[in-house]
TORFI-581210 format. One record per residue (C-alpha): residue number from 1; residue in one letter; y, z, x. Coordinates in steps of 0.001 Angstrom, whole numbers, plus 524288, in hexadecimal, padded with zeros to 5 digits. Example, Ala and Ser with C-alpha at 12.3 -4.5 7.8 and 13.67 -1.06 7.14 Angstrom:
{1,"A",{7EE6C,81E78,8300C}}
{2,"S",{7FBDC,81BE4,83566}}
***
This chain:
{1,"M",{78695,9324E,84E7E}}
{2,"E",{7835B,92E9D,8405F}}
{3,"T",{791C7,92F83,83CAC}}
{4,"E",{7967E,927E2,8489D}}
{5,"K",{78E9B,91BA9,84574}}
{6,"P",{794FB,918BC,8382A}}
{7,"K",{7A263,91BA0,83E29}}
{8,"R",{7A014,911E6,8492A}}
{9,"C",{79B31,907C0,83F71}}
{10,"F",{7A751,909C0,83723}}
{11,"W",{7B0BE,90786,84274}}
{12,"A",{7A8A7,8FC10,84785}}
{13,"R",{7A975,8F5AC,83A3C}}
{14,"L",{7B7F7,8F8BF,8397B}}
{15,"Y",{7B9F2,8F2A1,846E5}}
{16,"L",{7B330,8E5FA,842C8}}
{17,"V",{7BABF,8E547,8361E}}
{18,"S",{7C7D8,8E7C9,83CD1}}
{19,"F",{7C557,8DE5C,847FA}}
{20,"F",{7C0F6,8D2B8,83FED}}
{21,"R",{7CAA1,8D511,834FA}}
{22,"Y",{7D66D,8D656,83DE8}}
{23,"S",{7D23D,8CB6C,84704}}
{24,"R",{7D140,8C260,83B63}}
{25,"L",{7DE31,8C751,83609}}
{26,"M",{7E52C,8C4EE,84306}}
{27,"T",{7DF47,8B767,84482}}
{28,"M",{7E368,8B39A,836C0}}
{29,"S",{7F0FB,8B9C1,836BD}}
{30,"R",{7F5B0,8B635,84450}}
{31,"K",{7F9E3,8A802,844C8}}
{32,"P",{7F8FF,8A230,85264}}
{33,"S",{80630,89EFE,85846}}
{34,"I",{80127,8914E,85B76}}
{35,"N",{7F5E0,8889A,85792}}
{36,"P",{7EA73,88D7D,86008}}
{37,"N",{7E4B5,87FDB,86066}}
{38,"A",{7F128,878FE,86463}}
{39,"P",{7F075,87488,87288}}
{40,"Y",{7FD6A,877E1,878DA}}
{41,"M",{7FB8D,879B7,8874C}}
{42,"S",{7EF09,87711,88EAA}}
{43,"S",{7EAB8,86CF6,8989F}}
{44,"G",{7F78B,865C7,89822}}
{45,"I",{7FA15,8686C,889B9}}
{46,"L",{80290,873D9,88526}}
{47,"K",{7F9E3,87D0F,87D92}}
{48,"S",{7F940,88B36,878C9}}
{49,"R",{7EE89,892B3,871C6}}
{50,"A",{7EFFA,89F14,869C0}}
{51,"D",{7E575,8A8C3,865DA}}
{52,"P",{7E889,8ADF4,85833}}
{53,"C",{7E4AF,8BBAF,85BE9}}
{54,"G",{7E683,8BBD9,86AA5}}
{55,"E",{7E4B9,8C6DF,8745C}}
{56,"T",{7F2B0,8CB91,8723C}}
{57,"Y",{7EE96,8D0C5,864D4}}
{58,"L",{7E6B5,8DD45,864EF}}
{59,"L",{7DE8C,8E07E,858D3}}
{60,"Y",{7DB60,8EEAC,855E1}}
{61,"S",{7D5E6,8F7AD,84B70}}
{62,"L",{7D7DE,90655,849D1}}
{63,"T",{7D254,91167,841BD}}
{64,"P",{7DBB8,918CB,838CA}}
{65,"K",{7DCBA,922E3,843C4}}
{66,"L",{7E112,91819,84D35}}
{67,"E",{7D457,917A3,854D1}}
{68,"V",{7D214,90A16,85A7B}}
{69,"I",{7C68C,90339,85407}}
{70,"S",{7C831,8F604,85A6D}}
{71,"V",{7D16E,8EEF1,86372}}
{72,"S",{7D0E2,8E0E5,86821}}
{73,"S",{7CFA0,8DCC6,87655}}
{74,"A",{7DE23,8D936,876D6}}
{75,"V",{7E084,8E785,87A2C}}
{76,"R",{7DC93,8E43A,88820}}
{77,"G",{7E7E1,8DAC8,889EA}}
{78,"L",{7F1CA,8E28C,8822C}}
{79,"L",{7EF50,8F051,8871F}}
{80,"G",{7E552,8EF3D,89214}}
{81,"Y",{7DAA3,8F732,88B2F}}
{82,"E",{7CCCE,8F38A,88764}}
{83,"P",{7C9BF,8F473,878CD}}
{84,"E",{7BF2A,8FE91,87BCE}}
{85,"E",{7C96C,907B9,88180}}
{86,"I",{7D0EC,907DA,874A2}}
{87,"I",{7C6B8,906BA,869D2}}
{88,"G",{7C30E,913E4,863F4}}
{89,"R",{7CF56,91ADD,868B1}}
{90,"N",{7DB45,91F16,86113}}
{91,"L",{7E69C,915BA,862F1}}
{92,"I",{7F072,920D7,86410}}
{93,"E",{7E875,927A9,86E98}}
{94,"L",{7E6E6,91B59,876C8}}
{95,"P",{7F0C6,91989,881EC}}
{96,"I",{7F49E,90C10,87CD9}}
{97,"L",{7FEE1,90F61,87296}}
{98,"A",{80BF1,91494,87774}}
{99,"P",{80D19,922E3,872FD}}
{100,"E",{81A26,920B9,86C32}}
{101,"Y",{81348,91769,862BD}}
{102,"H",{8083E,920B3,85E90}}
{103,"D",{80EFC,92636,8527F}}
{104,"R",{813A0,918DF,84E25}}
{105,"L",{805F6,91316,84F33}}
{106,"K",{80002,91E53,84762}}
{107,"S",{80A55,91CBE,83CD4}}
{108,"E",{80887,90E03,83BB1}}
{109,"M",{7F9A6,90EC9,83B86}}
{110,"D",{7FA2C,91945,830E6}}
{111,"R",{801D7,90F9E,828B5}}
{112,"V",{7F745,9054D,82AE3}}
{113,"I",{7EC8C,90ECE,826C9}}
{114,"N",{7F46D,911B8,81A86}}
{115,"N",{7F4FE,90334,81731}}
{116,"E",{80380,901E7,81A72}}
{117,"P",{806E5,8F496,82045}}
{118,"I",{80D8C,8F54C,82DA8}}
{119,"P",{813EE,8EA72,8357E}}
{120,"P",{80FF9,8E7D3,843A1}}
{121,"V",{814AE,8F30C,84C39}}
{122,"T",{8177B,8F2C5,85AD7}}
{123,"Y",{81225,8FDC5,86360}}
{124,"E",{812D8,9003A,871EF}}
{125,"F",{8059E,9006A,878AE}}
{126,"I",{80247,90407,886B5}}
{127,"S",{7F8C2,8FB78,88E46}}
{128,"R",{7EF43,9008B,89871}}
{129,"D",{7F8A2,8FD25,8A387}}
{130,"G",{8038D,90515,89D28}}
{131,"K",{80B82,8F9AB,8980A}}
{132,"R",{81170,8FB38,88A95}}
{133,"K",{80F70,8F064,880B6}}
{134,"L",{814B4,8EE42,87319}}
{135,"L",{809C8,8EAF1,8699B}}
{136,"E",{80C26,8E70C,85B95}}
{137,"L",{801C1,8ED18,852D9}}
{138,"T",{7FDAA,8E85D,84581}}
{139,"A",{7F529,8F136,83D2A}}
{140,"M",{7EE89,8F068,82FEF}}
{141,"P",{7E4CC,8F909,828CA}}
{142,"L",{7D657,8F617,82A67}}
{143,"R",{7CEFF,8F7D4,81DA0}}
{144,"L",{7C089,8F9F0,81BB5}}
{145,"K",{7BBA9,8F9E9,80DAD}}
{146,"G",{7C9B9,8FAA5,808DD}}
{147,"E",{7CD9B,90699,810D9}}
{148,"V",{7D620,9072D,81D05}}
{149,"C",{7CD50,90B0B,82848}}
{150,"G",{7D525,906C5,83410}}
{151,"I",{7DFC7,8FE32,839D0}}
{152,"I",{7DF05,8F09C,83F80}}
{153,"G",{7E9C8,8E955,84676}}
{154,"S",{7EE7F,8E1E0,85235}}
{155,"A",{7F72A,8E49F,85DF0}}
{156,"H",{7FF56,8DA2C,8647A}}
{157,"D",{8072D,8DB3F,87114}}
{158,"V",{81586,8D8E5,86D9E}}
{159,"T",{81B58,8DE7C,87A2F}}
{160,"E",{81FE4,8D15E,87F57}}
{161,"A",{82501,8CD06,8721F}}
{162,"I",{82D31,8D95E,87057}}
{163,"E",{83252,8D8ED,87E50}}
{164,"S",{83565,8CA7F,87C90}}
{165,"K",{83CF8,8CDB1,8702C}}
{166,"K",{844C8,8D801,8778B}}
{167,"R",{84787,8CE3E,88274}}
{168,"I",{84C0B,8C419,87897}}
{169,"Q",{85515,8CE1D,87239}}
{170,"T",{85AC0,8D17B,87F91}}
{171,"E",{85C68,8C30F,882D8}}
{172,"L",{862C3,8C0CB,875A4}}
{173,"L",{86CB6,8CB79,8785D}}
{174,"Q",{86F26,8C5C0,885EB}}
{175,"A",{87078,8B80F,8804B}}
{176,"D",{87A2B,8BD32,8764F}}
{177,"K",{881B6,8C396,88162}}
{178,"M",{8821B,8B6B0,888D4}}
{179,"I",{886B9,8AF63,87CB9}}
{180,"S",{8919B,8B969,87B0E}}
{181,"L",{8950C,8B7D4,8896B}}
{182,"G",{895F4,8A915,887C9}}
{183,"V",{89F53,8AAC5,87C65}}
{184,"L",{8A71D,8B487,88458}}
{185,"V",{8A807,8AB33,88FE7}}
{186,"S",{8AD6D,8A064,88746}}
{187,"G",{8B789,8A9A5,881A3}}
{188,"V",{8BB71,8AEE1,88EF6}}
{189,"A",{8BCFD,8A143,894C2}}
{190,"H",{8C5F5,89D11,889C4}}
{191,"E",{8CD8D,8A97D,886CF}}
{192,"I",{8CF56,8AEE7,8948E}}
{193,"N",{8CF23,8A377,89DE8}}
{194,"N",{8DAF7,89C5E,8984C}}
{195,"P",{8E47F,8A7DD,89874}}
{196,"N",{8DF0E,8AC2C,8A587}}
{197,"N",{8E1C1,89EB7,8AB41}}
{198,"F",{8EFC9,8A040,8A686}}
{199,"I",{8F0BA,8AD25,8AE0C}}
{200,"M",{8EA7E,8A77B,8BA52}}
{201,"L",{8F3C8,89BD0,8BA4B}}
{202,"N",{90017,8A3C7,8B7F1}}
{203,"A",{8FDA0,8AFA1,8C09A}}
{204,"P",{9005B,8A7EF,8CD4B}}
{205,"I",{90CF0,8A2C8,8C72B}}
{206,"L",{9113A,8B0BB,8C43F}}
{207,"R",{90E4D,8B484,8D259}}
{208,"E",{9169D,8A93E,8D765}}
{209,"A",{92188,8ACE6,8CDE7}}
{210,"W",{9211C,8BAF6,8D2C8}}
{211,"D",{921AC,8B690,8E0FF}}
{212,"D",{92DFB,8AECF,8DDF2}}
{213,"A",{93433,8B9A2,8D5BE}}
{214,"F",{93066,8C3E8,8DFC4}}
{215,"R",{939E4,8BE96,8E9EE}}
{216,"V",{94541,8BE6A,8E041}}
{217,"L",{94269,8CC15,8DB14}}
{218,"D",{940C8,8D17F,8E8AF}}
{219,"Q",{94E19,8CC31,8EC82}}
{220,"Y",{953F1,8D240,8E032}}
{221,"F",{94D45,8DF35,8E3A4}}
{222,"R",{95310,8DF19,8F151}}
{223,"D",{960B5,8DBF1,8EC3D}}
{224,"N",{96144,8E4C1,8E035}}
{225,"G",{956F6,8EF1E,8E1FA}}
{226,"D",{94B66,8F273,8D957}}
{227,"F",{94A4D,8EDEE,8CB3D}}
{228,"K",{93FE1,8EE38,8C09E}}
{229,"I",{93659,8E3A5,8BC2A}}
{230,"A",{92D1B,8E66E,8B0AF}}
{231,"G",{93156,8F4AA,8B14D}}
{232,"L",{92D91,8F644,8BFA9}}
{233,"P",{93667,8F729,8CB8E}}
{234,"Y",{93646,8EA25,8D2CE}}
{235,"A",{93245,8F0E9,8DF89}}
{236,"E",{925A0,8F512,8D8D4}}
{237,"F",{9240A,8E8FD,8D052}}
{238,"R",{9248C,8DF52,8DBC0}}
{239,"N",{91832,8E561,8E1B1}}
{240,"E",{910A9,8E5A2,8D4EC}}
{241,"I",{912CE,8D79D,8D083}}
{242,"P",{909A7,8D14D,8DAB5}}
{243,"H",{8FEBA,8DAB5,8D6C2}}
{244,"L",{900EA,8D7C5,8C859}}
{245,"L",{90040,8C935,8CABA}}
{246,"S",{8F3F6,8CAB0,8D325}}
{247,"G",{8EDC6,8D2C1,8C850}}
{248,"I",{8F07D,8C806,8BE51}}
{249,"E",{8EA5E,8BDB5,8C735}}
{250,"E",{8DE89,8C61C,8CAAA}}
{251,"G",{8DC3F,8C9C9,8BC5C}}
{252,"S",{8DCC8,8BB87,8B881}}
{253,"R",{8D30E,8B7D4,8C324}}
{254,"R",{8CA07,8C2C3,8BE86}}
{255,"I",{8CA51,8BD73,8B0A5}}
{256,"Q",{8C70E,8B00A,8B62C}}
{257,"R",{8BB5A,8B59D,8BDB9}}
{258,"I",{8B616,8BCAD,8B1B1}}
{259,"V",{8B6F1,8B04E,8A983}}
{260,"Q",{8B038,8A8B2,8B46C}}
{261,"D",{8A573,8B2FE,8B524}}
{262,"L",{8A355,8B1BE,8A68A}}
{263,"R",{8A236,8A312,8A7D7}}
{264,"E",{898D4,8A43D,8B33F}}
{265,"Y",{8905B,8AD86,8AB72}}
{266,"A",{89049,8A5D6,89ED1}}
{267,"H",{88DDA,89840,8A472}}
{268,"P",{882D3,89418,8AD9B}}
{269,"S",{886F1,88E37,8BA8B}}
{270,"S",{8822D,8810D,8BF69}}
{271,"L",{878B8,87FD3,8CAB3}}
{272,"S",{88007,8738E,8CEE8}}
{273,"S",{889E6,87C25,8D610}}
{274,"H",{87F4A,88236,8DE9C}}
{275,"R",{87FCC,87E8E,8ED09}}
{276,"P",{878FE,88391,8F965}}
{277,"V",{88121,88F50,8FDC2}}
{278,"Q",{88010,899FE,9080A}}
{279,"V",{87F48,8A764,901CF}}
{280,"N",{88510,8AE1E,90DD0}}
{281,"D",{89156,8A5BD,90CBB}}
{282,"I",{892DD,8A960,8FE60}}
{283,"V",{89124,8B7E6,9015A}}
{284,"E",{89B51,8B793,90C45}}
{285,"K",{8A511,8B065,903AD}}
{286,"S",{8A2D0,8BA05,8F87D}}
{287,"I",{8A52F,8C594,9019A}}
{288,"N",{8B1FF,8BF9D,9065A}}
{289,"L",{8B6C6,8BDFD,8F865}}
{290,"V",{8B4E4,8CC7F,8F51C}}
{291,"Q",{8B7D7,8D1F7,902AB}}
{292,"N",{8C342,8DA42,8FDE8}}
{293,"M",{8BB19,8E091,8F335}}
{294,"I",{8B043,8E3A0,8FD02}}
{295,"K",{8B9CB,8EA1C,90680}}
{296,"K",{8BF86,8F292,8FBB9}}
{297,"S",{8B205,8F6C1,8F6F5}}
{298,"T",{8A9EC,8F9F0,90318}}
{299,"K",{8AA53,8FC84,911B0}}
{300,"N",{89BF9,8F88A,912DB}}
{301,"F",{89A45,8EA4B,90F9F}}
{302,"R",{88EAE,8E3C0,9161F}}
{303,"V",{88A87,8D583,9162E}}
{304,"S",{87DAD,8D048,91B85}}
{305,"L",{87BBF,8C1A5,91A2A}}
{306,"A",{86EA5,8BC5E,91EAB}}
{307,"N",{86E10,8B079,92789}}
{308,"N",{8674F,8A3A6,92446}}
{309,"I",{8682E,8A53C,9157A}}
{310,"P",{8653E,897FD,90F42}}
{311,"P",{86F0E,8924E,905AC}}
{312,"V",{86D38,8942E,8F717}}
{313,"N",{870B2,88A9A,8EC5B}}
{314,"A",{87B95,8917B,8E513}}
{315,"N",{88937,8910A,8DF97}}
{316,"S",{89095,897E1,8EA9F}}
{317,"Q",{89BEB,89C45,8E1F1}}
{318,"Q",{892AA,8A2A6,8D837}}
{319,"I",{88AEE,8A9CC,8E2CB}}
{320,"E",{897DD,8AE1D,8E8CA}}
{321,"Q",{89BCB,8B361,8DB65}}
{322,"V",{88F1D,8BB47,8DACD}}
{323,"I",{890F1,8C123,8E869}}
{324,"I",{89F1E,8C4CB,8E58D}}
{325,"N",{89B01,8CB4C,8D8C0}}
{326,"L",{89084,8D341,8DFB7}}
{327,"I",{899C3,8D767,8EAAE}}
{328,"Q",{8A43F,8DB6C,8E0E0}}
{329,"N",{89A42,8E35B,8D92F}}
{330,"A",{895CE,8E9F9,8E5B9}}
{331,"C",{8A3C8,8ED76,8E96F}}
{332,"Q",{8A699,8F306,8DBF2}}
{333,"A",{89A0B,8FB13,8DC4F}}
{334,"L",{89E24,902AD,8E893}}
{335,"T",{8A3D7,9103D,8E6EB}}
{336,"D",{8A6AD,912A6,8F565}}
{337,"K",{8AB84,909A1,90028}}
{338,"N",{8A0A9,90EC3,90905}}
{339,"Q",{89677,908DC,8FFF3}}
{340,"S",{8917B,8FBAD,9049E}}
{341,"I",{88FC0,8EDE9,8FF89}}
{342,"S",{88654,8E4A1,9063B}}
{343,"I",{883BB,8D624,90471}}
{344,"T",{877B9,8CF98,90A43}}
{345,"T",{871D6,8C214,909A2}}
{346,"S",{863F8,8BDFB,90CF8}}
{347,"Y",{859F2,8B345,90AEA}}
{348,"D",{84CC8,8B651,904B4}}
{349,"E",{84474,8AB9D,90A97}}
{350,"K",{83857,8AF1B,902B4}}
{351,"N",{83F24,8AD2B,8F592}}
{352,"D",{848D7,8A311,8FAC8}}
{353,"V",{854A6,8AA6F,8F590}}
{354,"V",{86199,8AF15,8FB3F}}
{355,"V",{8650C,8BD44,8F87E}}
{356,"I",{8729D,8C36E,8F7D1}}
{357,"I",{8738E,8D245,8F656}}
{358,"V",{87FF8,8D9BB,8F2EB}}
{359,"Q",{87D9F,8E868,8F3DF}}
{360,"D",{886BD,8F3FE,8F234}}
{361,"E",{88624,902D1,8F34C}}
{362,"G",{88E49,904DF,8E710}}
{363,"K",{88BED,90C91,8DAB2}}
{364,"G",{88058,90462,8D64E}}
{365,"I",{87C3E,9007A,8C898}}
{366,"N",{87655,90934,8BE2D}}
{367,"G",{86873,90556,8BAC9}}
{368,"N",{86B67,90557,8AC39}}
{369,"I",{875AF,8FA8B,8AD91}}
{370,"M",{86E4C,8F1F3,8B74C}}
{371,"P",{868D4,8E8FE,8AC88}}
{372,"Y",{876AD,8E5FB,8A7D9}}
{373,"I",{87E9A,8E3EA,8B445}}
{374,"I",{87D54,8D512,8B401}}
{375,"D",{880CF,8D429,8A58E}}
{376,"P",{88DE8,8CD64,8A344}}
{377,"F",{8994B,8D6E3,8A14D}}
{378,"F",{89137,8E2B9,8A55B}}
{379,"T",{898B7,8EACE,8AF53}}
{380,"T",{89993,8F8EE,8B3D9}}
{381,"K",{8A6C3,8F6B8,8BA41}}
{382,"P",{8B34B,8FC89,8B4A6}}
{383,"A",{8BB5C,8F44C,8AB5C}}
{384,"G",{8C25E,8E96C,8B27E}}
{385,"K",{8B977,8EA37,8BE6F}}
{386,"G",{8AF2D,8E074,8BA2F}}
{387,"S",{8ABE7,8D6A0,8AF94}}
{388,"G",{89D3D,8D91F,8AFA7}}
{389,"L",{89A95,8CAE4,8B2E0}}
{390,"G",{898B2,8CB4D,8C1AF}}
{391,"L",{88A23,8CE63,8C217}}
{392,"A",{88738,8C679,8B5CC}}
{393,"V",{88D50,8BA52,8BBCE}}
{394,"S",{88700,8BCFF,8C91E}}
{395,"D",{8797C,8BE6C,8C326}}
{396,"K",{87B3F,8B1D8,8BB71}}
{397,"I",{87FB9,8AA59,8C78A}}
{398,"I",{8741A,8AED3,8CFA1}}
{399,"N",{86A98,8AB99,8C497}}
{400,"E",{87055,89DEE,8C395}}
{401,"H",{86DA8,89C58,8D222}}
{402,"G",{85F5B,89F96,8CFBB}}
{403,"G",{860F3,8ACD5,8D62F}}
{404,"K",{8611A,8BB32,8D28F}}
{405,"L",{86AD3,8C66C,8D2EC}}
{406,"L",{8635A,8D326,8D4F3}}
{407,"I",{86A1D,8E045,8D35B}}
{408,"S",{86525,8ED8D,8D7C9}}
{409,"S",{86CAD,8FA4A,8D73D}}
{410,"E",{86BEC,908E3,8D531}}
{411,"K",{876C6,9118F,8D054}}
{412,"G",{87E18,916EE,8DC1C}}
{413,"K",{8766F,90EC1,8E5F2}}
{414,"G",{87D9D,901D5,8E5C4}}
{415,"A",{8791A,8F480,8E12D}}
{416,"K",{8725E,8E8A3,8E6F3}}
{417,"F",{874B9,8DAD0,8E1E4}}
{418,"K",{86B18,8D0B6,8E6D7}}
{419,"V",{86DF3,8C241,8E4D7}}
{420,"I",{86229,8B953,8E6A3}}
{421,"L",{864CA,8AAB6,8E7AD}}
{422,"P",{85A32,8A04F,8E8DB}}
{423,"R",{85C51,8974A,8F464}}
{424,"K",{858AA,88B4F,8EC7C}}
{425,"R",{8609B,8865C,8E136}}
{426,"P",{85A92,88A33,8D41F}}
{427,"Q",{854A5,87E9B,8CD24}}
{428,"E",{85ACA,87ABC,8C04E}}
{429,"K",{84E4E,87B00,8B854}}
{430,"K",{84E9E,87722,8AA2C}}
{431,"N",{84CBD,8824B,8A093}}
{432,"V",{8430E,88084,89574}}
{433,"L",{841DC,88A57,88A5C}}
{434,"I",{834D8,88A4A,88311}}
{435,"V",{83620,88F9D,8753D}}
{436,"D",{8291C,891BC,86E61}}
{437,"D",{822D3,89D4C,8676E}}
{438,"D",{81574,89A9B,86D94}}
{439,"E",{814B1,8A2FC,879E2}}
{440,"S",{8095C,89BAD,88028}}
{441,"F",{8103E,88EA5,87DED}}
{442,"R",{81CB3,893E0,88444}}
{443,"R",{81549,8994D,88FEB}}
{444,"T",{80D4C,88D1A,892AB}}
{445,"L",{818BC,883F0,890B1}}
{446,"T",{82123,88C32,899D0}}
{447,"E",{816F7,88BA2,8A4AE}}
{448,"S",{81563,87CEC,8A304}}
{449,"L",{823ED,879D8,8A36D}}
{450,"R",{82627,88278,8AF44}}
{451,"Q",{81A9D,87CCF,8B69A}}
{452,"F",{81B9A,86E66,8B33D}}
{453,"A",{82A08,86C6D,8B026}}
{454,"G",{830B0,87654,8B91F}}
{455,"L",{83938,87B63,8AE0B}}
{456,"E",{83F6C,8889E,8ABB2}}
{457,"V",{83896,88D3B,89F4A}}
{458,"D",{83C02,89834,895E8}}
{459,"V",{835A0,89B8B,888EF}}
{460,"A",{83941,8A0DF,87B90}}
{461,"S",{82FF5,8A499,8709F}}
{462,"N",{8392A,8A1B7,8654B}}
{463,"G",{8462C,89B9C,861BA}}
{464,"I",{84E20,8A827,862D8}}
{465,"E",{84962,8AAE2,870AF}}
{466,"A",{84BFF,89CA1,87420}}
{467,"C",{85A1A,89D6F,86F58}}
{468,"I",{85C79,8A99A,87784}}
{469,"K",{85799,8A2B2,883BC}}
{470,"I",{85F3B,89653,880B0}}
{471,"G",{86B5F,89EDF,87F9C}}
{472,"K",{868F2,8A4A1,88D21}}
{473,"Y",{866AA,8978F,893DF}}
{474,"H",{8660D,8897D,88F6C}}
{475,"P",{8586E,883D2,891A3}}
{476,"A",{857AA,8754F,8945D}}
{477,"L",{84C7F,873DE,88AA4}}
{478,"L",{8464F,87B26,87F3F}}
{479,"V",{837D4,87922,87CA6}}
{480,"L",{83856,87DC8,86E92}}
{481,"D",{82E0F,880F1,86468}}
{482,"I",{831FC,87F29,8562A}}
{483,"M",{82A0F,8895E,84EC5}}
{484,"M",{82D79,896FD,853C5}}
{485,"P",{82F77,8A42B,84D1F}}
{486,"G",{83D69,8A875,84A9D}}
{487,"M",{8463C,89DBA,84FC4}}
{488,"D",{83EEB,890C6,8506B}}
{489,"G",{84146,8849A,858A1}}
{490,"V",{849EA,87DF4,84E71}}
{491,"E",{8536A,88981,84E4D}}
{492,"V",{85403,8895F,85D33}}
{493,"C",{8577E,87AD7,85CFF}}
{494,"K",{861F2,87D23,852A9}}
{495,"M",{867F0,887A2,85B6A}}
{496,"L",{86823,87DFE,866DA}}
{497,"R",{86DD4,872F6,85EB4}}
{498,"N",{878B9,87BA1,85946}}
{499,"S",{87D11,87FE4,866E0}}
{500,"E",{88503,87633,86EC5}}
{501,"E",{88148,87D6E,87B3D}}
{502,"L",{8729C,87D45,87868}}
{503,"S",{87100,8704A,87175}}
{504,"G",{86DDA,86947,87E3F}}
{505,"I",{86159,87109,880A9}}
{506,"K",{8557B,867FB,87FDB}}
{507,"V",{84A9B,86BCB,8765E}}
{508,"L",{83C49,867DC,8764B}}
{509,"I",{83585,86B7C,86987}}
{510,"V",{82709,86EFC,86AC7}}
{511,"T",{81F5B,870B5,85E2A}}
{512,"G",{811E0,86F2F,8587F}}
{513,"I",{816DA,86B8F,84AF4}}
{514,"P",{81AAD,85D13,84A76}}
{515,"H",{81F19,85C67,83C47}}
{516,"T",{82883,8675C,838FE}}
{517,"S",{835F6,86826,832D6}}
{518,"K",{83AB5,86FF9,83E83}}
{519,"L",{837B9,86499,847A2}}
{520,"K",{83FAD,85B8E,83ECD}}
{521,"E",{84AC5,86565,83EFD}}
{522,"L",{84A7D,86577,84DE3}}
{523,"H",{84B38,85695,84DF8}}
{524,"S",{85734,85746,8452F}}
{525,"L",{85D92,86080,84F0A}}
{526,"G",{85B59,85680,859D2}}
{527,"Y",{84F60,85C76,86059}}
{528,"H",{84572,8515B,8617F}}
{529,"N",{83D99,85546,86D99}}
{530,"V",{830BF,85A48,8681D}}
{531,"L",{8238A,85C90,86E76}}
{532,"M",{81807,85F05,86569}}
{533,"K",{80DBC,86943,868D0}}
{534,"P",{803DA,86779,86EA0}}
{535,"F",{809E6,85FFB,879DB}}
{536,"K",{80688,85C9D,887C9}}
{537,"L",{80DAB,86367,892C1}}
{538,"E",{810E4,8560E,8986C}}
{539,"D",{817BE,8520F,88BC6}}
{540,"L",{81F73,85EB4,88BA6}}
{541,"L",{82410,85D07,899BC}}
{542,"I",{82842,84EF7,8973E}}
{543,"K",{82FF2,85311,88B2A}}
{544,"I",{8369D,85E49,89258}}
{545,"R",{839F4,85597,89DF8}}
{546,"Q",{84014,84B76,894E6}}
{547,"L",{8484D,855A8,88DE8}}
{548,"L",{84D1F,85C47,89A53}}
{549,"E",{850A3,84F87,8A0FB}}
***
């Protein structure tokens, strides 16, 4: 026992040194993201407070053998463990660090013990409930009387930040794809439509010319016997010409449909064309239009249309286009005429939606391609059998109607396409994009605008994320901070001003710095609507209402 007492005293002293030294270091080195005394959102005034060393930061200290000397109470929130369950145990032997990171942690901590500087490193930890979290660890040597006797550091949960970065990268790729599609649409409209119109106008004239020439040639054939045209005997040629002319006309119409699909996909439709329509009438009309294809594809075609379905506010031609696309897909998915296709309609009174289901017993869809089947130009059909736009356009149409297109399928077990349409016309709410690097400000402002102004609100934490979202849809208003990491508010405004398409977006600048060169630069660009922090919610709502009206 005589040797245990000095050992305990040593580690107790080391714990106190590490805790106070690192707490002070964190408090001094971490600059709050906002002024903690600035009232932003409370009791009618927008306010946000930040703790310089909040519960999301975990402080720890280790022995050179990676035994835990101390750990702050933040471990409860981050990993679900009490400090007492971790202190005194070896970090590698604890069930909190993912096994694949053990060797890496040992290697990095050895470098710290040997006085080698290391940057923050991200490790995967496992919480008590089994969830995996990404924690960024900082570590530095702890010295006592000039010698390294341990490690002190912090751990910060970066799971959401890393996942958000991945989402932004995915959205950026998708936005780039949509930009490319827009360029493609413009090129197609100009380069294909004009020559195709020439074909469509002249093909009927050729048919009329053939009908007139046919009578003369037939008379010549009867009087003089067979002769050759384009290297073929006339007796054979006279039967082929009508098919050739029909092929030219059908090919031209197909080009026209593809171009129209591209336009439908690339440009949003207007809600002004929505009228109360009966879904059953649209389904019956759609079936009549593809009746021949249905008869060629299956002997088992079933239709069940529910009675007393209320009307929905919709563009009947667009919904008809969706139903025809789904029926055509179902027909093409069948491998046997004994396989069935069924169409049903119903009314879900609880959710106040009308449901249309198109189901087939065809070959089904592989699970690995399910995430891509509504992407434009994605198709599993043979060349010439599909443009890959049918489902993409259908999904876009249903979304614009405030509904959903749900798809379920298993390979070899057919597919089920469920169209859900709200009975009431979707409201044309104004979209507001809040761009600010202060998370608590974004969250509180979002709740306030949704509750008191009835606006559709989206958020972005920096200028780059804002530009991605502006590229996907055009918000009616930007509530924009000036000072942000990476791309700041001035650069966002320059991007808007330099784009003819985006220059009409309204911008409300919110800042806590009244005298800055960036504010003067914004004024020179034509952005004069500024609200200084702190501000009252009432003032914000008045300003937003003025800008949107």
